[in-house]
N, C-alpha and C positions, 0 to 999 in steps of 0.2 A: 644495440651493443651489449654485449655480456662482458663481463671482467670480474672474475672470481679472485684473481692476483694469489700469491705472487706468481710470475712465471719462472718455472724450473727447466733446465735444460732437460728434454725428454726426447726418447728415440723412440716411434713406433715399433721397430723391431725388437725392442727391448721386453716391450709387453706381450708381443705376440709369441715370444719365446717363453716367458713366465706362465702364460694362460693355456699353452697347448699340452696334449698330454705327457709328451716325454720330452724334458728340458734338454736331456744331453743330445738330442738331434737336432742338428742345425744345417742349414743349406750351405753350400760351397759358396765362397763369397766370389761374385763375377764383377769386374770393374764396370762400372756405368759407363766409362766413356768406350767400352770395347761391346757395346749393345749395337747388334747389327740393324742397318737401315730397315732391313725385311721384317723387323719385329719394333713396330710402333709401339709407345705407352699406351696408347687407347686401342680400341676395340675395332677390328675391321667391320666396315658395313658390308652385311649379308648381301644386300641387295647389288650394291657395286662388284662383290667379290663373286656373284653368281654371273652378272653381266659379264666380267673380265672372261671367267672360265668358258661361257657359252661362246664368246667372239674369238677365243684361242681355239675351240674345239672346230669352229665353222672355218676359219682361217686357215688352219694347218691341217695337214695330212695325219691320220691316225699313227700313234706310235705305239711300240709294243709295250711302254709302261705309261702309266698315266703321269700328267705334269702336276705334281704334286707341289702344293701351296704350303705356306709354314702353317696355315690352320689345319690343313689336312693331317700334317705331320704332329700337331698338338693333340689332335683327336687320337690318332694312333698311339700316340705316347699315353695319354691318359687310359685308354681302354686296357693298353698292354700292363700298367703298373696296377690298375685296379684289379685285374686277375690275378695278380700274385698276391694280394692281400697283405697280410701282417709280415708273410714270408719276405716280401722286399725282392728287389732286381738288382742284380750288378749291373755296372755300366757295361761290360761287354755283351751281356744279354739284350740289354736295350739297344745297343748299336747293331746287334744280329737280326733283332726282330724289324728295325727301322729299314735294313738294308733289303729283307725279304720282302716287305710290304710294297716298298717304293721301285725296287729294282737299281738304288743308288748305293755306291759304297763310299760315297765322299764325306757323309757325317763323321763328325768327331765327338769326343767327350764334351769337347767345349760346346758344340753345338746343342748337346742334351742338357748341360748345365744351364745355358742360356733359356732354353725351352722350359726347364722346371721354374726357374727364377720367373718367367713371365706368367705360367700358369699359378705360381704361388702370389706373386705381388698383383696381378690385373685381375686374376679371378678368383682368388682366396681359398684354391683349394691347398689342404693340408698335405703336402709331400716334403719329406724330410729325411736326410740322410744319416742313417745309422753307422757311426764310426766305427763300434766294435764289430759289425758285421760286413763292413762296407758295403751297403746294399741302400737301395732308394725305397723309401716305404710310404704307400699311399695310405693315410688314416681315414678310415671311415668315408669311402667312396660314396657318394649318392645314388640313388638306383639310376638317374637319368645323367650322363655327363653332358654338360653344355659348356659352351664359349659364348653365351649371348647375353640378352638382358637381364637374365634370370640370375645373374653373379653379381656380386659386389667385389672389389677389388681388396686386398688385406688392409690397406690403408683406410678405405672406405669403412670397412666393417668396424675397426677400431674405433675410429672418430664417431661413428653412429653410436657404439655402444658407449663410449666416455660421455658422449654429448647426452645420451637418454639416461645414465645411472644417476646424477644428482637430482632428476626431476622424478623418475619412475620409483620414489621411495614413498612408503608410508608417511601421510600426513602432508604432503606437499600438494598445495591447491592445482597442479597441473598433472597430476599422478593418474589420474584416469584417462585424461586425455593423451598423454604419452604413452600410457599402456595400449590404447586403441591405434594410434599411431604405429607402433612397433607390429602390433599383430597384423596390420595392413600391409606394412614393408614385408614381414615375415612370409605372408601368403603367397608374395609374388616372387619367394626365393627358392632355390632348390633345397631339398632336405637336410642337407648337412650345414648350411649356412644358416637355415631356420632354427635349428637345434642351438646354433652358437649364440643367437638373438635370445634365445629362450634361458640359457645357462648363463646370460650377463650377471643377472642378480646373484649367483653364486661367486661369480669369478669377479665382480666388480663392485665395490662399495663406495662411492664417492659422495661425500657430504661436505661442502666447503663452509658452510655458514650455517646459523639458526634460519629454522624457516619462518616466514614471517605471512600473517594471513594476506592472502591475496585473493580478489575478485577476478574471474577470468574475464567477466564481463566489463568490467572497468577497463581492462587491458583494450578490449575490443571497441569500447567508446573512447579511449585516449586515441587510439589509432585512428578512428573515424575523423576525430577532431583534427589530426595532424593532417589527414588526406585533403578534407574538405575546408580547413583554414578556419575552423568555427571557434569561438570562445567557450571556454567552459568555465563553470562555477563550482565550488567545493565549499564545505566547512573544514578547514585545515587548523590545524593544532602543531605550531612549531615546536623544536625542542624544548625551549624556555617560556614557551606560551602557557599561562596557567588555565586556559580553555579555548577551544576552538573559535574560528572566527571565519565571517564570508569572504571568500577570495575569489576572483576572477582571473584567471591565466589564459596564455595563449601558447597552446601546446606546439612544440617544435621536434621533439625526438623522445625516445624511451632508452632508459640504459639501466643495466644491471650492475651493481656493485655490491660485493660482502652480503650476499642474501638478500638484498633489498631491491626493489623495482623503483626507478626514479622516472620522473617527467621533466625534460628540460623546457622551459616556458618562458614567455616574456611576462614579466610582472608589470602591468599599467601602473599598479600603485607606486613601485618603486623605480620605475622606468627603466628595468634593465632585465638581462637573461638571469634565471635563477633556477636552482634545483630544488624540487619537491619531492618528498618521500611518498609513494601512493598509498601506503599503508597509514600514513597519519591522518588521511582525508577520509570523509564521508559525505554521503548525499551528491555525489557526482552529477553533474548536470549538463548536457550539451544544448548550448544557446544557439539561437539564429544569427547571433552576431559574426559578421567574418571580421578577419584581421589579415593585414598584410605580412606574409611570412619575412622575417629579417634576411635581409641579401648576404649572400654566401655563408650562410650559417651550415655548419657542420658540426656533428658528435665530437669527432677528434678534436677539432678547434677549441670547442666548448670546454671539453675536459682536459685539455691539454694544460699542465701545470698544477693540476689537483694530485693529491697524494692518495685520495681515496673516492669516495662518492662524492663529493661537494667540488663544485667546479673552482672556487675560489676567486679572488676580486684582485685587481691591481696588477702592476708589472711582475714579470718573473724576477725572481732572486735566487742566488745561489745559497743552497742550505750544506753545511760540512759537518759531518758527525764522526766523531772517533769511536769504533766499536771494540769491545773488548772479549775475550773468551769465547764463549758459545755465539754471541752476537756477530762476532769478527768471522766466525766459520760459516755461518748462514748467509752472512753479507756475501761471502764468496761463491755460495751455492746457489742464491736466489736473486731475481731480478724483480724489486720491488716497485719499481717505476722506469718507465721509458728512457727518462734522462738520466739513470742512476751510473754513476762511474766510480771506478776504485782507483785512488791516487796510487800510482805503481811506487813512488818513493816513500810512501807512508808509513810502511809496515816497520815495526820495531821487533825487538827481540821477544818482548811479551806476546806477540802473534797479533796484536792489534792493529786494524787498518783504517783508513779515513774513506768514507764514500760521501759523494757529493750527488745532489739532486737540484733541478731547475723548478721551482714551484711558486705559486701565486698566494695560497693561503697557506697559514700556518699552524691553525687549529688540530688537523688531522696528524701531521708529523709530531707535533707536540705530545698528543696520546700516544702515538707510536713509541716515541723516546722512551715515556713513563713505564711503558710495560716491560723494557728490559731490565728495571730495577739496578740500575747502578752501573749496566755494561754498555751504555750509550753516553758519550760526552758531547755536547753543543759545543762546536767551534765558532761557527758562524751561522745567521747573524746575531749579535748581541741582543737583538729584542726577542728571540728565541731562546736563547740562553736565560734571558730574565723569567720568560714565561714559564720553563721548565723548573727553575729555582723556587718560584712561588707557588707552583702546582705541587712540588715535593715538601714543600713548608707546610701546606695546608693538609696534604695527607699525613704529615707527622702530627700535626695538632688534632686532628680527628682519629688517630689510632691509638 
């Protein structure tokens, strides 16, 4: 489980527009509910397609014109636009070409728009409409035009690049592994998409948090302990411990928060589920002692009610905070927690708003409030209000 937070409203189409060669060119919007049944979101199975075409050829007498499937039409459209290069083609030229190739005159501009949307979204080709010239332009067509497994969809490509970017940066413990993974994926793709992956370092720079020293072998060892349900021992130094001490834990899951990898484990010493920051431990050892996995354990349930990395204890309680100025603006733009709500009747003339959360622990939300430097006011619970007040006094005394 990986969460770097906070979640911000995001549209993959926006990113594709920003990172493509000419931002002024954009696709004609085609309503999703008007997508024809003959153009599914997934890719056609070539074997089934060949069987269907073969069956029709055997069952029906030969006609003057071939029985053109949607895939045939897509190939014809790709090759036609690729031949025009940067000059591009007008919609009338495209329709004339399709009519000549297929012998059909029933194709309309709407058919072409849908076909282009399909080629862009499902196969990642860069075909854009140049409004100034009213032409469709196929940018950087690869030597081999395919509609098969060598293509990633537009959203798949964006997701891959964004997921890899924060890892494939200098100093990250998984940098070499991620670079090797991307090279293997790129080797299986067509030339244009291979170049997109290679250009990701120049187009995207994602760094959510500070880098923490992490041993890849430790992650592999913990995954083995989780699968085989075997206890692990380690020398662990908690945040307030003066020195490391020997701990034995029963790992149940791994999760990432704010730059750190944690193991959710049952702690026989405290007789409860706890979170352990992996980078605070050393001398990990996979023991031979088995343990019974906690019934119905899930990482989602374990982390429900936590504001950050720590799971928190006790029952859920409502936390209400009034945000002012820049904090209020960000409160409307960002989702810091899955339970976050903005109270609709709370807005004042000064622009302040009230946000609420359902949390178990208060430590992380207290530190979060203090970072706003007076632009956040605790309304409830009173315990949190007192904690923030005492922390502020401590800061004042030491400043």
